[in-house]
LUMTISE-863686 format. One record per residue: residue number from 1; x, y, z of N, C-alpha, C, CB in turn. Coordinates in pm, whole numbers, plus 50000, padded with zeros to 5 digits. Glycine has a CB too. Example, Ala and Ser with C-alpha at 12.3 -4.5 7.8 and 13.67 -1.06 7.14 Angstrom:
<drenmars>
{1, {51319, 49431, 50780}, {51230, 49550, 50780}, {51320, 49670, 50780}, {51131, 49553, 50905}}
{2, {51285, 49775, 50708}, {51367, 49894, 50714}, {51290, 50003, 50787}, {51408, 49940, 50572}}
</drenmars>
This chain:
<drenmars>
{1, {69482, 06135, 93437}, {69465, 06231, 93545}, {69386, 06350, 93490}, {69603, 06276, 93603}}
{2, {69295, 06403, 93570}, {69215, 06517, 93528}, {69295, 06647, 93546}, {69083, 06523, 93608}}
{3, {69248, 06753, 93486}, {69312, 06883, 93500}, {69311, 06927, 93646}, {69243, 06989, 93412}}
{4, {69201, 06903, 93714}, {69192, 06939, 93855}, {69294, 06862, 93939}, {69050, 06914, 93908}}
{5, {69312, 06734, 93909}, {69413, 06654, 93980}, {69554, 06703, 93947}, {69399, 06503, 93944}}
{6, {69579, 06736, 93822}, {69710, 06791, 93784}, {69739, 06920, 93861}, {69716, 06817, 93633}}
{7, {69637, 07004, 93874}, {69652, 07128, 93948}, {69682, 07097, 94095}, {69526, 07215, 93935}}
{8, {69608, 07004, 94153}, {69626, 06967, 94294}, {69766, 06913, 94321}, {69521, 06863, 94335}}
{9, {69814, 06827, 94234}, {69944, 06762, 94255}, {70062, 06847, 94208}, {69947, 06630, 94184}}
{10, {70033, 06967, 94162}, {70142, 07057, 94124}, {70197, 07034, 93985}, {70252, 07045, 94222}}
{11, {70128, 06956, 93904}, {70173, 06932, 93767}, {70144, 07051, 93676}, {70108, 06807, 93712}}
{12, {70055, 07137, 93720}, {70022, 07259, 93647}, {70056, 07376, 93738}, {69871, 07262, 93603}}
{13, {70134, 07468, 93686}, {70169, 07588, 93762}, {70124, 07708, 93682}, {70322, 07595, 93793}}
{14, {70004, 07760, 93710}, {69952, 07873, 93633}, {70046, 07993, 93633}, {69818, 07914, 93687}}
{15, {70118, 08014, 93740}, {70209, 08127, 93749}, {70316, 08121, 93641}, {70273, 08133, 93887}}
{16, {70375, 08004, 93622}, {70480, 07988, 93522}, {70427, 08001, 93380}, {70548, 07855, 93539}}
{17, {70307, 07954, 93357}, {70253, 07951, 93222}, {70207, 08087, 93172}, {70139, 07856, 93217}}
{18, {70186, 08180, 93260}, {70125, 08307, 93221}, {70221, 08397, 93143}, {70075, 08379, 93342}}
{19, {70337, 08424, 93195}, {70422, 08528, 93139}, {70555, 08482, 93083}, {70446, 08629, 93241}}
{20, {70585, 08356, 93090}, {70720, 08313, 93053}, {70753, 08337, 92906}, {70736, 08168, 93084}}
{21, {70654, 08345, 92820}, {70679, 08367, 92678}, {70660, 08512, 92636}, {70589, 08278, 92596}}
{22, {70620, 08598, 92727}, {70592, 08737, 92695}, {70722, 08816, 92677}, {70506, 08801, 92804}}
{23, {70739, 08874, 92559}, {70857, 08957, 92533}, {70857, 09081, 92622}, {70863, 08997, 92384}}
{24, {70741, 09139, 92642}, {70730, 09257, 92727}, {70770, 09223, 92870}, {70586, 09315, 92724}}
{25, {70723, 09108, 92921}, {70757, 09064, 93056}, {70908, 09043, 93068}, {70682, 08934, 93091}}
{26, {70967, 08975, 92972}, {71111, 08950, 92975}, {71189, 09081, 92972}, {71154, 08860, 92858}}
{27, {71143, 09175, 92890}, {71210, 09306, 92881}, {71203, 09379, 93015}, {71146, 09393, 92769}}
{28, {71084, 09383, 93075}, {71068, 09451, 93203}, {71149, 09384, 93313}, {70921, 09455, 93243}}
{29, {71153, 09253, 93313}, {71232, 09180, 93413}, {71381, 09214, 93399}, {71211, 09029, 93398}}
{30, {71429, 09219, 93276}, {71568, 09255, 93250}, {71597, 09398, 93294}, {71601, 09238, 93101}}
{31, {71506, 09489, 93263}, {71521, 09629, 93301}, {71524, 09644, 93453}, {71407, 09713, 93242}}
{32, {71435, 09574, 93521}, {71432, 09580, 93666}, {71563, 09527, 93726}, {71313, 09498, 93720}}
{33, {71612, 09416, 93675}, {71736, 09358, 93728}, {71854, 09451, 93705}, {71763, 09221, 93662}}
{34, {71862, 09508, 93586}, {71972, 09597, 93554}, {71969, 09722, 93645}, {71967, 09639, 93406}}
{35, {71851, 09781, 93661}, {71840, 09900, 93745}, {71864, 09869, 93892}, {71702, 09964, 93728}}
{36, {71819, 09751, 93938}, {71842, 09714, 94076}, {71990, 09691, 94103}, {71761, 09590, 94112}}
{37, {72057, 09624, 94010}, {72201, 09601, 94024}, {72277, 09734, 94029}, {72254, 09514, 93908}}
{38, {72238, 09826, 93942}, {72304, 09957, 93939}, {72281, 10032, 94071}, {72252, 10041, 93820}}
{39, {72159, 10027, 94120}, {72127, 10092, 94247}, {72204, 10028, 94361}, {71976, 10085, 94274}}
{40, {72207, 09897, 94363}, {72271, 09823, 94473}, {72420, 09854, 94482}, {72250, 09673, 94454}}
{41, {72483, 09884, 94371}, {72627, 09916, 94371}, {72657, 10046, 94445}, {72679, 09925, 94228}}
{42, {72557, 10133, 94459}, {72580, 10263, 94521}, {72537, 10269, 94668}, {72507, 10370, 94445}}
{43, {72481, 10161, 94719}, {72426, 10162, 94854}, {72528, 10121, 94960}, {72306, 10071, 94861}}
{44, {72507, 10174, 95079}, {72586, 10129, 95193}, {72532, 09992, 95235}, {72579, 10232, 95312}}
{45, {72604, 09927, 95326}, {72558, 09797, 95376}, {72420, 09808, 95441}, {72659, 09739, 95477}}
{46, {72399, 09912, 95520}, {72270, 09933, 95586}, {72160, 09957, 95484}, {72278, 10052, 95683}}
{47, {72188, 10035, 95382}, {72090, 10060, 95278}, {72059, 09933, 95198}, {72139, 10171, 95184}}
{48, {72161, 09854, 95172}, {72141, 09727, 95102}, {72051, 09634, 95183}, {72276, 09659, 95073}}
{49, {72072, 09632, 95313}, {71990, 09549, 95402}, {71844, 09597, 95398}, {72044, 09554, 95547}}
{50, {71826, 09728, 95400}, {71690, 09785, 95394}, {71625, 09752, 95260}, {71694, 09938, 95415}}
{51, {71700, 09759, 95152}, {71647, 09724, 95020}, {71608, 09577, 95013}, {71750, 09756, 94911}}
{52, {71686, 09489, 95074}, {71652, 09347, 95077}, {71521, 09324, 95152}, {71766, 09266, 95143}}
{53, {71504, 09393, 95264}, {71380, 09382, 95341}, {71262, 09433, 95259}, {71391, 09459, 95475}}
{54, {71283, 09542, 95188}, {71179, 09598, 95101}, {71142, 09497, 94992}, {71225, 09732, 95038}}
{55, {71244, 09441, 94926}, {71220, 09341, 94821}, {71141, 09222, 94875}, {71354, 09293, 94763}}
{56, {71175, 09179, 94995}, {71106, 09065, 95056}, {70959, 09098, 95079}, {71174, 09027, 95189}}
{57, {70931, 09217, 95129}, {70793, 09257, 95153}, {70715, 09270, 95022}, {70789, 09390, 95229}}
{58, {70778, 09327, 94919}, {70713, 09339, 94788}, {70684, 09201, 94730}, {70802, 09421, 94692}}
{59, {70778, 09109, 94741}, {70758, 08974, 94689}, {70643, 08904, 94761}, {70885, 08892, 94704}}
{60, {70636, 08921, 94893}, {70528, 08859, 94969}, {70392, 08920, 94929}, {70552, 08876, 95121}}
{61, {70390, 09052, 94913}, {70267, 09119, 94874}, {70223, 09074, 94734}, {70287, 09272, 94877}}
{62, {70318, 09063, 94642}, {70286, 09017, 94507}, {70233, 08874, 94508}, {70408, 09026, 94417}}
{63, {70291, 08790, 94592}, {70244, 08652, 94602}, {70101, 08647, 94652}, {70334, 08571, 94695}}
{64, {70070, 08728, 94752}, {69933, 08732, 94803}, {69836, 08782, 94695}, {69925, 08823, 94926}}
{65, {69877, 08882, 94621}, {69791, 08936, 94515}, {69769, 08831, 94405}, {69853, 09064, 94456}}
{66, {69873, 08755, 94372}, {69859, 08651, 94269}, {69764, 08541, 94314}, {69996, 08590, 94237}}
{67, {69773, 08502, 94441}, {69683, 08400, 94494}, {69539, 08450, 94487}, {69720, 08364, 94639}}
{68, {69517, 08574, 94528}, {69382, 08630, 94525}, {69330, 08641, 94382}, {69380, 08768, 94592}}
{69, {69414, 08683, 94289}, {69372, 08695, 94149}, {69339, 08558, 94091}, {69481, 08763, 94065}}
{70, {69421, 08457, 94123}, {69395, 08322, 94075}, {69264, 08269, 94132}, {69510, 08228, 94112}}
{71, {69245, 08289, 94262}, {69124, 08243, 94328}, {69000, 08310, 94270}, {69132, 08269, 94478}}
{72, {69007, 08439, 94250}, {68895, 08512, 94192}, {68866, 08462, 94050}, {68924, 08664, 94191}}
{73, {68970, 08446, 93970}, {68952, 08398, 93833}, {68893, 08258, 93829}, {69084, 08399, 93761}}
{74, {68936, 08173, 93919}, {68883, 08037, 93925}, {68735, 08039, 93962}, {68962, 07953, 94027}}
{75, {68701, 08117, 94064}, {68560, 08128, 94105}, {68474, 08186, 93994}, {68547, 08213, 94232}}
{76, {68526, 08287, 93925}, {68453, 08347, 93815}, {68430, 08245, 93704}, {68527, 08468, 93762}}
{77, {68532, 08167, 93673}, {68519, 08064, 93571}, {68413, 07961, 93607}, {68652, 07996, 93549}}
{78, {68410, 07921, 93732}, {68310, 07823, 93777}, {68171, 07884, 93766}, {68338, 07778, 93923}}
{79, {68157, 08009, 93808}, {68025, 08073, 93798}, {67980, 08084, 93653}, {68029, 08212, 93861}}
{80, {68073, 08114, 93562}, {68040, 08120, 93420}, {67994, 07982, 93369}, {68162, 08169, 93339}}
{81, {68064, 07877, 93408}, {68026, 07743, 93366}, {67887, 07707, 93418}, {68128, 07641, 93414}}
{82, {67858, 07741, 93544}, {67726, 07712, 93601}, {67619, 07789, 93525}, {67722, 07749, 93752}}
{83, {67646, 07917, 93495}, {67549, 07997, 93423}, {67524, 07941, 93284}, {67597, 08141, 93415}}
{84, {67629, 07897, 93217}, {67614, 07839, 93083}, {67534, 07711, 93091}, {67753, 07813, 93018}}
{85, {67566, 07627, 93188}, {67495, 07500, 93203}, {67347, 07523, 93233}, {67559, 07415, 93315}}
{86, {67316, 07620, 93317}, {67177, 07650, 93349}, {67101, 07706, 93228}, {67171, 07749, 93465}}
{87, {67175, 07769, 93137}, {67112, 07825, 93019}, {67085, 07721, 92910}, {67199, 07935, 92963}}
{88, {67143, 07604, 92925}, {67126, 07499, 92823}, {66998, 07425, 92840}, {67241, 07402, 92826}}
</drenmars>
């Protein structure tokens, strides 16, 4: 199977491969979870509901940004390959 086919069939997940080994990423994720848990303990039910809605919107926005960044990077890579091939 080619890399492109692996990507199409979901055998490659660029999102998972990018940050899973980063110590800085793991530290920030832990810090965010700890601070969110601490904050959530002090909120009323209504405030907790509002925070959940906020989290959902942030997650959706981040997903859109990741898709756009991946798409841009892919297009840039293809353009670089075309430019290199034309230079040969």
